[in-house]
Every structure is written in structure tokens, then in C-alpha cells.
C-alpha positions as CSV (number, residue, x, y, z in Angstrom):
1,M,9.0,-35.3,-4.3
2,P,6.8,-36.1,-7.5
3,T,8.2,-37.8,-10.3
4,Q,6.8,-35.4,-12.7
5,T,5.2,-32.0,-12.4
6,P,1.6,-32.1,-12.1
7,S,-0.2,-31.5,-15.4
8,S,-3.4,-29.7,-13.7
9,V,-4.3,-28.1,-10.6
10,S,-6.6,-30.9,-10.0
11,Q,-3.6,-33.3,-9.6
12,F,-1.9,-31.0,-7.1
13,F,-4.8,-30.1,-4.7
14,S,-7.2,-33.1,-4.9
15,A,-7.6,-35.4,-1.7
16,H,-4.9,-37.7,-2.7
17,G,-2.9,-35.2,-5.2
18,Y,0.7,-34.0,-4.9
19,L,0.1,-31.5,-2.1
20,S,-1.4,-34.3,0.1
21,R,1.8,-36.5,0.0
22,W,4.3,-33.9,1.3
23,H,2.5,-31.1,3.3
24,P,2.6,-32.1,7.1
25,A,-0.6,-30.1,7.6
26,F,-2.4,-30.9,4.6
27,E,-6.1,-30.4,4.9
28,Q,-8.2,-30.4,1.6
29,R,-9.8,-27.0,1.1
30,P,-12.8,-27.3,-1.5
31,G,-12.7,-23.5,-1.9
32,Q,-8.9,-23.6,-2.7
33,L,-9.4,-26.1,-5.5
34,R,-12.4,-24.1,-6.9
35,M,-10.2,-21.1,-7.1
36,A,-7.2,-22.9,-8.4
37,R,-9.5,-24.4,-11.1
38,A,-10.9,-20.8,-11.8
39,V,-7.4,-19.2,-12.2
40,E,-6.2,-22.1,-14.4
41,D,-9.3,-21.7,-16.7
42,A,-9.0,-18.0,-16.9
43,I,-5.3,-18.3,-18.0
44,R,-5.9,-20.9,-20.6
45,E,-9.0,-19.2,-22.0
46,R,-7.2,-15.8,-21.9
47,R,-9.9,-13.8,-19.8
48,H,-10.1,-11.8,-16.7
49,L,-11.2,-13.3,-13.3
50,L,-12.2,-11.5,-10.0
51,V,-12.0,-13.8,-6.9
52,E,-12.9,-13.1,-3.5
53,A,-11.1,-15.7,-1.3
54,G,-12.1,-15.6,2.3
55,T,-9.6,-15.9,5.0
56,G,-8.1,-19.3,5.3
57,T,-8.7,-20.2,1.7
58,G,-5.1,-20.7,0.8
59,K,-5.4,-18.4,-2.1
60,T,-1.7,-17.9,-2.3
61,L,-1.1,-21.6,-3.5
62,A,-4.5,-21.4,-5.4
63,Y,-2.9,-19.0,-7.9
64,L,0.9,-19.7,-7.7
65,V,0.3,-23.3,-8.9
66,P,-1.8,-22.6,-12.0
67,A,0.7,-19.7,-12.8
68,L,3.6,-22.2,-12.7
69,L,1.8,-24.7,-14.6
70,S,0.8,-22.0,-17.4
71,G,4.0,-21.8,-19.5
72,R,3.3,-18.2,-19.8
73,R,5.4,-15.3,-18.2
74,V,3.2,-14.2,-15.0
75,V,3.6,-11.1,-13.0
76,I,2.1,-11.5,-9.4
77,S,1.6,-8.0,-7.7
78,T,1.1,-7.7,-4.1
79,G,-0.3,-5.1,-1.8
80,T,2.9,-5.0,0.3
81,K,6.6,-5.6,0.2
82,N,6.0,-8.2,3.1
83,L,3.9,-10.3,1.1
84,Q,6.4,-10.1,-1.8
85,E,9.1,-11.6,0.7
86,Q,6.7,-14.2,1.8
87,L,5.9,-15.3,-1.8
88,F,9.7,-15.4,-2.8
89,R,11.3,-16.7,0.5
90,K,8.7,-19.0,1.6
91,D,5.8,-20.1,-0.4
92,L,7.8,-20.6,-3.7
93,P,10.8,-22.2,-2.2
94,L,8.4,-24.6,-0.4
95,L,7.0,-25.4,-4.0
96,Q,10.4,-25.9,-5.3
97,K,11.3,-28.6,-2.9
98,H,8.5,-30.8,-4.5
99,W,8.8,-29.6,-8.2
100,D,10.9,-31.6,-10.7
101,R,12.1,-28.8,-12.7
102,P,13.7,-25.3,-11.7
103,L,11.4,-22.6,-10.9
104,R,12.3,-19.4,-12.6
105,V,11.2,-16.8,-10.3
106,C,12.4,-13.4,-9.4
107,Y,11.2,-10.4,-7.5
108,M,11.4,-6.9,-8.3
109,K,11.0,-3.8,-6.0
110,G,11.2,0.1,-6.6
111,R,14.8,1.3,-7.4
112,A,15.0,3.1,-4.0
113,N,15.3,-0.4,-2.4
114,Y,18.7,-1.2,-3.9
115,L,22.2,0.1,-3.4
116,C,23.9,2.1,-5.9
117,K,27.4,0.8,-6.4
118,Q,28.6,4.2,-8.0
119,K,27.3,6.3,-4.9
120,F,28.7,3.8,-2.5
121,Y,32.1,3.7,-4.2
122,D,32.1,7.5,-4.3
123,A,31.0,7.8,-0.8
124,H,34.4,6.4,0.2
125,K,36.0,9.5,-1.3
126,A,33.7,12.3,-0.4
127,A,32.4,13.5,3.1
128,I,28.8,12.9,2.7
129,L,28.2,11.4,6.3
130,D,26.6,13.5,8.7
131,G,26.5,12.4,12.4
132,L,27.4,9.0,14.1
133,Q,24.3,7.4,13.1
134,E,25.2,7.7,9.6
135,V,28.7,6.7,10.2
136,S,27.6,3.4,12.1
137,E,24.9,2.8,9.2
138,F,27.7,3.1,6.6
139,A,30.2,0.8,8.3
140,Q,27.1,-1.9,8.2
141,I,26.7,-1.4,4.5
142,V,30.7,-1.6,3.9
143,N,30.6,-5.0,5.6
144,W,27.5,-6.2,3.5
145,E,28.2,-5.1,0.0
146,P,31.0,-7.4,-1.0
147,S,28.4,-10.3,-0.2
148,T,25.0,-9.4,-1.1
149,L,23.8,-10.7,-4.3
150,T,20.8,-8.2,-4.5
151,G,21.9,-5.0,-2.9
152,D,18.2,-5.1,-1.4
153,R,18.2,-3.0,1.9
154,A,15.7,-5.5,3.2
155,E,18.9,-7.7,3.9
156,L,20.2,-4.8,6.3
157,A,18.6,-5.1,9.7
158,G,20.9,-2.3,11.1
159,V,19.7,0.3,8.7
160,S,16.5,2.0,9.9
161,E,13.4,2.5,7.8
162,D,13.8,6.5,8.1
163,S,17.8,6.4,7.7
164,R,19.1,9.5,6.5
165,L,22.0,7.8,5.0
166,W,20.1,5.5,2.5
167,P,18.7,7.9,0.4
168,K,22.2,9.4,-0.5
169,L,23.1,5.7,-1.7
170,D,20.1,4.3,-3.1
171,A,19.7,3.7,-7.0
172,R,16.5,5.6,-7.7
173,S,16.2,6.8,-11.2
174,E,16.3,10.4,-10.2
175,R,20.1,10.4,-9.8
176,C,20.8,7.4,-12.2
177,T,23.2,8.0,-15.3
178,G,22.0,4.7,-16.9
179,Q,24.4,3.3,-19.4
180,R,26.8,6.1,-19.0
181,C,27.7,4.8,-15.4
182,A,30.9,3.0,-15.3
183,L,29.5,0.4,-13.1
184,F,26.3,-0.1,-15.4
185,E,27.0,-3.9,-16.0
186,D,27.6,-4.6,-12.3
187,C,24.7,-2.6,-11.1
188,F,22.2,-4.3,-9.1
189,I,19.3,-2.8,-11.1
190,T,20.8,-4.2,-14.2
191,R,21.3,-7.6,-12.7
192,M,17.7,-7.5,-11.5
193,H,16.3,-6.7,-14.9
194,R,18.5,-9.5,-16.5
195,I,16.9,-12.2,-14.0
196,A,13.6,-10.9,-14.6
197,H,14.0,-11.2,-18.6
198,E,14.9,-14.9,-17.9
199,S,12.0,-15.8,-15.3
200,D,8.6,-17.3,-15.8
201,V,7.3,-15.6,-12.6
202,I,8.0,-12.0,-11.6
203,I,6.9,-10.9,-8.2
204,V,6.3,-7.1,-7.9
205,N,4.2,-4.9,-5.6
206,H,1.3,-2.4,-6.7
207,H,3.5,0.7,-6.5
208,L,6.0,-0.7,-9.0
209,L,3.5,-2.3,-11.2
210,F,1.8,1.0,-11.7
211,A,4.8,3.1,-11.9
212,D,5.6,0.6,-14.9
213,L,2.3,1.1,-16.5
214,A,2.5,5.0,-16.0
215,V,5.7,5.2,-17.9
216,K,5.4,2.4,-20.5
217,D,4.5,5.0,-23.1
218,T,7.1,7.7,-22.2
219,D,10.9,8.2,-23.1
220,Y,11.8,6.1,-19.8
221,G,10.3,2.8,-21.3
222,A,9.0,-0.2,-19.4
223,I,10.4,-1.2,-15.9
224,I,9.0,-4.8,-16.0
225,P,9.6,-7.2,-18.9
226,E,6.7,-8.1,-21.1
227,Y,4.2,-10.6,-19.6
228,S,0.7,-11.9,-20.8
229,V,-0.8,-13.0,-17.4
230,L,-0.9,-10.6,-14.3
231,I,-2.3,-11.6,-11.0
232,L,-3.2,-8.8,-8.5
233,D,-3.2,-10.0,-4.8
234,E,-5.1,-7.6,-2.4
235,A,-6.8,-6.1,-5.4
236,H,-9.1,-3.9,-3.3
237,E,-6.1,-1.6,-3.2
238,V,-5.8,-1.2,-6.9
239,E,-8.0,2.0,-7.5
240,D,-6.0,4.2,-5.0
241,V,-2.5,3.1,-5.8
242,A,-3.2,3.5,-9.6
243,G,-4.4,7.0,-9.1
244,Q,-1.2,7.9,-7.4
245,Y,0.7,7.0,-10.5
246,F,-1.8,8.3,-13.2
247,G,-1.7,11.6,-11.3
248,N,1.0,14.2,-10.6
249,S,2.9,15.7,-7.5
250,V,5.4,18.2,-6.8
251,S,6.7,19.0,-3.1
252,N,8.9,21.2,-1.2
253,L,11.0,18.2,-0.3
254,Q,11.4,17.0,-3.8
255,L,12.8,20.5,-4.5
256,Q,15.1,20.3,-1.4
257,D,16.5,17.0,-2.6
258,L,17.2,18.4,-6.0
259,T,19.7,20.9,-4.7
260,R,20.9,18.7,-1.9
261,D,21.8,16.0,-4.8
262,L,23.6,18.7,-6.7
263,R,25.7,19.7,-3.6
264,L,26.3,16.1,-3.0
265,L,27.4,15.7,-6.6
266,F,29.8,18.6,-6.1
267,R,31.3,17.1,-2.9
268,T,31.7,13.7,-4.5
269,H,33.6,15.1,-7.6
270,R,35.2,18.2,-5.9
271,H,33.5,19.9,-8.7
272,A,31.7,23.2,-7.4
273,E,30.9,26.4,-9.4
274,P,29.8,29.6,-8.0
275,E,27.3,30.1,-10.8
276,M,25.8,26.8,-10.1
277,S,25.8,27.2,-6.4
278,R,24.0,30.6,-6.6
279,A,21.2,29.0,-8.8
280,A,20.8,26.2,-6.3
281,D,20.8,28.9,-3.3
282,W,18.0,31.0,-5.2
283,L,15.9,27.8,-5.8
284,E,16.0,27.0,-2.2
285,E,15.1,30.3,-1.1
286,S,12.1,30.8,-3.8
287,S,10.8,27.2,-3.0
288,S,10.6,27.9,0.6
289,A,9.0,31.2,0.0
290,F,6.4,29.8,-2.2
291,F,5.5,26.7,-0.2
292,Q,5.0,28.8,3.1
293,C,2.2,30.8,1.2
294,L,0.3,27.5,1.0
295,V,-1.2,27.7,4.4
296,G,-3.6,25.0,5.4
297,P,-4.2,22.3,8.1
298,E,-2.2,18.9,8.4
299,G,-3.8,16.5,6.0
300,R,-5.3,17.1,2.5
301,F,-7.3,20.2,1.6
302,S,-8.8,21.1,-1.9
303,A,-6.7,23.2,-4.4
304,A,-9.9,25.0,-4.7
305,T,-9.2,27.0,-1.6
306,L,-6.0,28.4,-3.2
307,V,-7.4,29.5,-6.5
308,P,-6.8,32.1,-7.4
309,L,-3.7,32.4,-5.7
310,G,-3.3,35.3,-3.5
311,R,-1.1,38.5,-4.6
312,Q,1.9,37.2,-2.4
313,A,1.6,33.6,-3.6
314,E,1.6,34.6,-7.2
315,E,4.8,36.6,-6.9
316,C,6.5,33.8,-5.1
317,Y,5.3,31.5,-7.8
318,R,6.9,33.6,-10.7
319,Q,10.0,33.8,-8.5
320,L,10.2,29.9,-8.1
321,M,9.5,29.3,-12.0
322,A,12.3,31.8,-12.5
323,S,14.9,30.1,-10.3
324,L,13.8,26.5,-11.6
325,S,14.4,28.2,-15.3
326,L,17.7,29.3,-14.1
327,F,18.8,26.2,-12.4
328,G,17.7,24.1,-15.5
329,S,19.5,26.1,-17.9
330,T,22.7,26.2,-15.9
331,L,22.5,22.5,-15.5
332,Q,21.9,21.9,-19.1
333,L,25.1,23.7,-20.1
334,R,27.1,21.3,-17.8
335,A,25.1,18.1,-18.6
336,E,27.8,16.6,-21.1
337,G,30.7,17.6,-18.7
338,V,29.8,15.6,-15.6
339,A,27.7,12.6,-15.9
340,G,25.7,13.2,-12.8
341,F,24.4,16.6,-14.1
342,A,22.2,14.9,-16.8
343,P,19.6,13.2,-14.2
344,I,19.5,16.1,-12.1
345,F,18.5,18.3,-15.2
346,R,16.1,15.6,-16.2
347,R,14.3,15.9,-12.6
348,A,14.4,19.8,-12.8
349,K,12.5,19.6,-16.0
350,I,9.9,17.2,-14.8
351,L,9.4,19.3,-11.4
352,T,8.9,22.4,-13.7
353,E,6.3,20.9,-16.0
354,S,4.3,19.4,-13.1
355,L,4.4,22.7,-11.0
356,Q,3.3,24.6,-14.0
357,G,0.5,22.1,-14.8
358,W,-0.7,22.1,-11.3
359,V,-0.9,25.9,-10.9
360,E,-1.5,27.3,-14.4
361,D,-3.3,24.6,-16.4
362,P,-4.9,21.9,-14.1
363,A,-6.5,19.0,-16.0
364,Q,-10.2,19.0,-15.8
365,D,-10.6,15.1,-15.4
366,Q,-8.2,15.4,-12.2
367,V,-8.7,16.4,-8.7
368,H,-6.1,18.8,-7.4
369,W,-5.3,19.2,-3.6
370,V,-2.5,20.2,-1.3
371,E,-1.3,17.7,1.4
372,R,0.8,18.7,4.6
373,R,2.5,16.0,6.4
374,G,4.9,17.2,9.0
375,R,7.5,19.1,7.1
376,G,6.3,18.0,3.7
377,I,3.9,20.1,1.6
378,T,2.8,18.5,-1.7
379,L,0.8,19.7,-4.6
380,Q,-0.9,16.4,-5.8
381,S,-3.5,15.4,-8.4
382,C,-4.9,12.2,-9.6
383,P,-7.7,11.1,-12.1
384,I,-11.1,11.5,-10.7
385,D,-12.0,8.2,-12.3
386,V,-9.3,5.6,-13.1
387,S,-11.7,3.3,-14.7
388,A,-10.9,4.4,-18.3
389,L,-7.3,4.5,-17.9
390,L,-7.1,0.9,-16.3
391,R,-9.6,-0.3,-19.2
392,E,-7.0,1.0,-21.8
393,K,-3.6,0.5,-20.2
394,L,-4.3,-2.5,-18.3
395,F,-7.4,-4.8,-18.8
396,G,-7.8,-3.8,-22.7
397,A,-3.8,-4.5,-23.2
398,M,-3.6,-7.9,-21.2
399,D,-4.7,-11.4,-22.0
400,T,-5.6,-12.2,-18.6
401,V,-5.7,-10.2,-15.2
402,I,-6.6,-12.2,-12.1
403,L,-7.8,-10.0,-9.1
404,T,-8.2,-11.4,-5.8
405,S,-8.5,-10.4,-2.1
406,A,-10.6,-11.2,1.0
407,T,-12.5,-8.1,0.3
408,L,-13.8,-7.5,-3.2
409,A,-17.4,-8.5,-3.4
410,L,-20.6,-6.7,-1.8
411,G,-22.4,-9.8,-0.8
412,E,-22.1,-12.1,-3.9
413,S,-21.9,-8.9,-6.3
414,F,-18.5,-7.7,-7.9
415,D,-20.3,-4.8,-9.7
416,Y,-18.7,-2.1,-7.5
417,I,-15.1,-3.1,-8.0
418,S,-15.7,-4.0,-11.9
419,N,-17.1,-0.5,-12.3
420,R,-14.5,1.3,-10.4
421,L,-11.6,-0.3,-12.2
422,G,-13.0,-0.5,-15.9
423,I,-13.2,-4.3,-15.9
424,D,-15.8,-5.3,-18.7
425,N,-17.6,-8.8,-18.1
426,P,-15.1,-10.5,-16.0
427,S,-15.5,-13.9,-14.8
428,T,-16.2,-13.9,-11.0
429,L,-15.8,-16.5,-8.0
430,H,-16.9,-16.1,-4.4
431,V,-15.1,-18.5,-2.1
432,D,-16.2,-18.4,1.5
433,G,-13.4,-18.3,4.2
434,H,-12.2,-21.6,5.6
435,F,-13.2,-20.8,9.1
436,N,-16.3,-21.6,11.2
437,Y,-17.4,-18.1,11.8
438,P,-20.5,-18.6,13.7
439,E,-18.5,-20.5,16.3
440,Q,-15.4,-18.6,16.4
441,A,-16.6,-15.0,16.3
442,I,-19.6,-13.1,17.6
443,L,-20.5,-9.6,16.4
444,Y,-21.8,-7.2,19.1
445,V,-23.8,-4.2,17.9
446,P,-24.9,-2.1,21.2
447,P,-28.7,-1.7,21.4
448,K,-28.6,1.9,22.6
449,L,-26.0,4.3,21.4
450,P,-26.3,7.9,20.0
451,D,-25.6,8.7,16.4
452,P,-22.0,9.3,16.0
453,R,-22.5,13.0,15.2
454,S,-24.2,13.6,18.6
455,P,-22.4,15.3,21.5
456,A,-23.3,12.5,23.7
457,Y,-21.8,9.8,21.5
458,V,-18.1,9.7,22.7
459,T,-19.1,9.4,26.4
460,E,-21.5,6.7,25.9
461,A,-19.5,4.9,23.3
462,I,-16.4,4.7,25.8
463,D,-18.6,3.3,28.6
464,V,-19.5,0.5,26.0
465,L,-15.9,0.0,25.0
466,R,-15.1,-0.4,28.7
467,S,-17.6,-3.1,29.2
468,I,-16.6,-5.1,26.2
469,L,-12.8,-4.7,27.2
470,D,-13.7,-6.0,30.8
471,I,-15.3,-8.9,29.3
472,T,-12.3,-9.8,26.9
473,Q,-9.5,-8.6,29.4
474,G,-8.1,-6.1,27.0
475,R,-6.5,-8.2,24.1
476,A,-8.0,-5.7,21.6
477,F,-7.4,-3.4,18.5
478,V,-9.7,-0.5,18.9
479,L,-9.9,1.0,15.2
480,F,-10.8,4.5,14.4
481,T,-12.0,6.3,11.2
482,S,-10.1,9.4,12.2
483,H,-6.9,10.4,14.3
484,Q,-9.0,13.1,16.0
485,Q,-11.3,10.5,17.3
486,M,-8.5,7.9,18.5
487,R,-6.8,10.9,20.3
488,L,-10.0,11.8,22.1
489,F,-10.6,8.2,23.2
490,H,-7.1,7.9,24.4
491,E,-7.3,11.2,26.6
492,R,-10.5,9.7,28.2
493,L,-9.2,6.1,28.7
494,R,-5.6,7.1,29.7
495,G,-4.9,6.3,33.4
496,D,-8.6,4.9,33.8
497,L,-8.1,1.6,31.9
498,P,-6.9,-1.3,33.9
499,F,-5.0,-2.6,30.7
500,P,-1.8,-1.6,28.9
501,L,-2.9,1.1,26.5
502,L,-0.9,1.6,23.2
503,L,-1.5,4.6,20.7
504,Q,-0.6,4.5,17.0
505,G,2.0,7.4,16.3
506,S,3.7,6.7,19.6
507,A,6.2,4.3,18.0
508,P,7.0,2.9,14.5
509,K,4.2,0.6,13.3
510,H,6.4,-2.5,13.6
511,L,7.6,-1.9,17.2
512,L,4.0,-1.1,18.1
513,L,2.8,-4.5,16.7
514,S,5.8,-6.2,18.5
515,Q,4.9,-4.4,21.8
516,F,1.2,-5.6,21.4
517,Q,2.1,-9.2,20.8
518,S,4.5,-9.2,23.9
519,T,2.3,-7.3,26.4
520,P,-0.3,-9.4,28.2
521,N,-3.8,-7.9,27.8
522,A,-2.9,-5.0,25.8
523,V,-5.1,-2.4,24.0
524,L,-4.1,-0.8,21.0
525,L,-5.8,2.5,19.6
526,A,-5.2,2.8,15.8
527,T,-6.5,4.2,12.6
528,S,-6.2,3.1,9.0
529,S,-2.8,1.6,8.7
530,F,-3.7,-1.2,11.1
531,W,-7.1,-1.8,9.4
532,Q,-5.4,-4.3,6.8
533,G,-2.2,-6.4,6.6
534,V,-1.7,-7.0,10.2
535,D,-1.7,-10.6,11.7
536,V,-1.8,-11.2,15.4
537,P,-2.7,-15.0,15.6
538,G,-3.9,-16.6,18.9
539,D,-5.6,-15.1,21.7
540,Q,-3.5,-12.1,22.3
541,L,-5.8,-10.4,20.0
542,S,-9.3,-11.5,21.1
543,C,-11.4,-8.4,20.4
544,V,-11.5,-5.9,17.3
545,V,-13.8,-2.9,17.9
546,I,-14.5,-0.1,15.3
547,D,-15.7,3.1,16.4
548,K,-17.8,4.1,13.3
549,L,-18.9,2.9,9.8
550,P,-15.8,3.5,7.7
551,F,-17.2,6.1,5.4
552,A,-14.6,8.2,3.6
553,V,-14.4,11.8,5.0
554,P,-16.7,13.6,2.6
555,S,-14.7,16.7,2.5
556,D,-11.6,14.9,1.3
557,P,-10.9,16.4,-2.0
558,V,-10.7,13.0,-3.9
559,V,-13.7,11.6,-2.5
560,S,-15.5,15.0,-2.8
561,A,-14.7,14.9,-6.5
562,R,-15.8,11.4,-7.3
563,V,-19.1,12.0,-5.5
564,R,-19.5,15.2,-7.5
565,K,-18.7,13.2,-10.7
566,I,-21.3,10.5,-10.0
567,R,-24.0,13.0,-9.1
568,N,-23.3,15.1,-12.4
569,E,-23.8,12.0,-14.3
570,G,-27.1,11.2,-12.6
571,G,-26.0,8.5,-10.5
572,D,-26.4,8.0,-6.5
573,A,-23.0,8.5,-5.0
574,F,-24.0,7.4,-1.7
575,Q,-25.4,4.1,-2.9
576,E,-22.9,3.6,-5.8
577,Y,-19.7,4.7,-4.1
578,Q,-19.8,5.6,-0.5
579,I,-21.6,2.7,1.0
580,P,-19.6,-0.2,-1.1
581,Q,-16.4,1.6,-0.2
582,A,-17.2,1.7,3.5
583,A,-18.5,-1.7,3.4
584,I,-15.2,-3.2,2.1
585,A,-13.3,-1.1,4.4
586,L,-15.2,-2.7,7.4
587,K,-14.7,-6.0,6.2
588,Q,-10.9,-5.2,6.2
589,G,-11.0,-3.9,9.8
590,F,-12.9,-6.9,11.0
591,G,-10.7,-9.5,9.2
592,R,-7.8,-8.8,11.7
593,L,-9.5,-11.0,14.2
594,I,-10.0,-14.6,12.8
595,R,-6.8,-15.5,11.2
596,S,-6.6,-19.3,12.0
597,N,-9.0,-22.3,12.9
598,T,-8.2,-21.7,16.7
599,D,-8.7,-17.9,16.8
600,R,-11.9,-16.8,18.7
601,G,-13.1,-13.5,19.7
602,V,-15.6,-10.6,19.5
603,L,-16.1,-7.9,17.0
604,A,-17.8,-4.8,17.7
605,I,-19.2,-1.9,15.8
606,L,-20.0,1.1,18.0
607,D,-22.0,2.8,15.4
608,P,-25.9,2.4,15.7
609,R,-26.5,3.3,12.0
610,I,-25.6,-0.5,11.2
611,R,-28.8,-1.2,13.2
612,T,-31.1,1.6,12.5
613,M,-30.4,2.7,9.0
614,G,-31.7,0.9,5.9
615,Y,-28.2,0.7,4.3
616,G,-27.0,-1.1,7.5
617,R,-28.0,-4.5,5.9
618,V,-25.4,-3.7,3.0
619,F,-22.9,-4.0,5.8
620,I,-24.1,-6.9,7.6
621,E,-24.6,-9.0,4.5
622,S,-21.1,-8.3,3.3
623,L,-19.5,-9.6,6.5
624,P,-18.7,-13.4,6.8
625,P,-21.5,-15.1,8.7
626,Y,-20.6,-13.9,12.2
627,R,-23.2,-14.7,15.0
628,V,-24.8,-11.1,15.6
629,T,-25.9,-9.7,19.0
630,S,-26.9,-6.7,20.9
631,S,-26.5,-8.5,24.3
632,L,-23.4,-8.0,26.4
633,Q,-24.5,-11.1,28.3
634,E,-24.3,-13.2,25.2
635,V,-20.7,-11.8,24.4
636,Q,-19.9,-12.8,28.2
637,D,-21.3,-16.1,27.8
638,F,-19.2,-16.5,24.5
639,F,-16.0,-15.8,26.3
640,T,-17.0,-18.0,29.5
641,R,-17.2,-21.0,26.9
642,E,-13.9,-20.0,25.4
643,A,-12.3,-19.9,28.9
644,K,-13.8,-23.5,29.6
């Protein structure tokens, strides 16, 4: 253990520094030290920094150590809750063992991750449990609640991700009475905020971060305490996440939850009124009728297809607005009598304003669309361009923002991400990955395949895929740019492939991943959710195949609006937006393969445009320095050497 805290990152990461003395697998990584110094300088000089740190750099320690040494309150925002957990439960405790002063650190998640004590205690008195599954889960929560210090559902292994009970008990703000609650002082949310105010490092995720930025100037106030340094890990996700929170949405499920929560309140307090029940019934009926008018395919489709609304939809909309008005006014009259009425009234008001804005007065600088997923139908909007908002609310308001990811740059240039996010004149650093890519990976581009839009493409691409899988003996992720293409390949391969075939959607993601890892020679067909944030080290994953260059679907409402805006401003949307976005996505997909110094394997892209079109070089130059071949024999030789 060091006798004193290091005074600089150089003392920590150098060949004979603190890390070398206690880390059993210490290996000096020049890129890690370069990144740590750049982060240290950016914090000291109060400027913004973009860092592309290739896989294996050790970027987590490279930003954690200067953050801890800075003496300033630092917020670290991650792309996923899993990375939050890793930072808080693995990386920081490891540092604490060898740090000579206590590290004041906390992590914050969205309120829906935490148990509400008031709802939990009320549930003992009211009949809110439906079915044996909820009874079983409630029994586990009863045993857990007295011992938990956080109230975080992540501690509950026995409560499923899609639990129907947890939303009845969680602490989300929509049903929170705040300081009027009798248990406010003992609340897990109150405790989390107290710890955050006492912490030097606060770990959040992007969704919570942008939810906080979106409400800072509203009546609801900030969620995260004031801070002067922000580190955004997995920063390539920022544009899409920010758009969600600076936009708007209202769905049939939100309206169903509104009336469900009112009835739950009645059951909890044994307080039901006929007038209130009739208002809830009318709201349910009018909501159902209105959303049934919004016909459309599964997925997202432009609001332009619904404007103007048909006569039936207009009448259903008027009925829905009238029912919301009655529901809200009836609640308002009772808001002082029962504490739980006030947050339900607040939600009704927000949903009314959101619905009215979406239908009657859509903002011109936003794109509006309808999204249909299973039973859910959502009216959504988001800014066409988030750069101005982020320039004002984030980069213009903060001393230092560090953005890092394995996929931020195109070649050595950070212009694309800087322009999309509104970062003016940032410092930049490109750190190559720590792996020997020419020896560990080979990129195969088939010499003869038809254009992906050709009717002959699927048959010939499947033949090539079979040849690749024969060489690798399965052990592959096959990643698709669309669900339709994934299902088509699955139909052609099912029953005809000599390896276990797994399909995204046939089981929850974590179970599919576990099944892949435990099944010899398995082949997993998947789409976007497996393109990033998935690690399968070792030879169980020895092949990643991507069907097409991952251009965003041009008919997607958000993509279409962004393309149109760039063109209207005289730009080239294909060169400035669509190609860079696809190149970064391709890097993410191929990044699944090489995760350690011992990983080896083949990457394949079944899209001839990377070889035949001029823009193909942008994709090749943006990838790590893989060895590139169009010879299956060379791929075979690569695996023969691996076997030896």
C-alpha cells in the first residue's frame, strides 16, 4: 500500500509507479499513460477533451485516477448500468485498497431502480398482488428490505427484469409525494441524494445524466448535485440518448399506468369515489379508441402519415382531451385530501400538454413519429439536431467534459462527433488499441457478391456464410442491420447448419448470451442490441460476420429529418452524416471479437460495397489495422495456424 496518494498520473502509471507495485498483472501501456495525462491536463486547464481509446487501452483507470486526484467533484456517466456496477463494485474498490485516504464515491440510477418504502409498507395492507409470481417476488422483497442499505433492485436476483410487481413498488417520481411522505427521511432516494452530496465522484448512466439536464431549469430541479467535471464513457451513444430526453413522448401505456395507479391508490387507502372511478373509466376508453386509430406497422413511422388526422381520429382525439381534462380537474379537487393524488394530477397535466403539443402544435425544430412495439404505441418527438442544445446546456455550462469510447473518430479525425454534439474546438487524442490486430484478426471481404439490394444477394451471401462457419466451426456472432434480414437468414439456415443456431428474440438477451457461452460451436444471429456492450472472451467467439454496411434506414423518421436538414443547409448528408454514422457502427460491431491479448478470429463483411464503392475506404481506414483478405484459403490458413 502506498504511504501517500500519488501526486500525478505519471507517478501512478509509470513503469515503476504505484500501479506496478501492487497489480499482479501489471503491464505498462503507453497509451493508458498518454490518456491519463491528457485527462489530467484537461481537468487542470478546464477544457473539453475527446479520446478514442482502442480496446485494451485500460481507459477506465486512465480516467478514474486523474478524476480522483483532481480535488473536484467529478460525475462519470456510463453507457450501461452494467458498466456503472463494474466501476463502483470492482474498479474503485480495487483502487481503494491501495489509496491512503477514503474515496468518497457513490453511484446513482434512475428512481425506478429503487424500492419505495411507503409503497412497500402499504402493500402489506392492500390487495395489490396478482398471481403466484407476484406473491413469490413479494416474499423475496420482504426478506430483503430490512437488510438492504440501498433499496436497489439489482441486489434482488429473484425479481425478473420484466416483473409486473416491481413497478407497483418502485420509487419513480411520477408517484412520489416528496417531502409530504411520512417516510421521506428514511427513503432510499433521499439517502442516495445525501450520499451524492458528500461524494467527490458520482457514477451515473447516460439516461440519468440527460434526464437531469432536461429538468435542471424546470420546477422539478436537478437530480444530480452540482459538479464541475463530467466524464462520458461510451460517448458514441450521447447524441441518441440526449435526443430522447430533450424530446417528448406520450403513449397508451403511460395513460394505462395513470388510471392503474389511481386504482392502486384507492385499494391502498381504501378510498374510492364513484365520480373519480367514472373519470378513470372514461379516460381508459377514450385512450384506447384514440390509439387504435393510429394504424401503422411495427416499428417507427413518420407522423406526416397521420397529418391531418382522419375524421374518426380527430373525434377520438377530442374525446381523449375531454376525458383528460375531467380526470385532471377531478384529481385537482382532491389533491390536498390524499397525498397520493398530487403526483397523479401532475402526471395527468404533463401527459395532456405532451399530447396537445404533439397533435396540435408540433415544434418545427423537432421530428415527430409514432412508434409501435408490441402492445405499446408511443407518440414521440426529439430535436432534429441536438448540437445547439448540448452546446448551451452541457459544453457551454461545464468547465471540463471528457468524452471517451473505442469508437469516436473516423481515421484520426473527430470532426464528425464534434459537429454532431456541438463541441467547439475540443482537445483530441487517439490511442490505438493494446492488441496486435494484424496477428490476432483477419478481415475477410468476399471477392464476388451481388449488391445487397439484388434479389440474388441472400442466396449467395448465405453460401459464403456457410463457408466461413465451416472454417471457424461455428463459434460466431452473425450481426444484421435489420430484423427482417436476420429472420430470413435464420429460415434458410435452420435445420441445415451443423452447429447450434441461436436467434435473438427467442429468449432474453442475458440468457441468450449465457447459452452462447456455454454451447460449443454455437452461432448466434442478432441485430443492433448485440453490436455493442457484449463481451465473450476466449475462443468461444472466434468469428463476427456482418451482413451489410450498417447504414441507418433512410426511411426512419429521425434519420430522414436529419438528412433533410443537412441538405436544406447545403450540405452533403451522405458524406457528412450517413457514412460517418455507419463507419462508427461497423467499428462497434467488429469490436465484439478481440477483447483480450489471446483472442483470435475472423471478421467478415458480406457487403461488396466496402470494396467496390469509393466510400468503402472510409470504413476500412476507420477500423483497427486488421489484415484484409478476399481469399477464403487465407482465412483457412489463419485458423490452421491457430489450431497448431
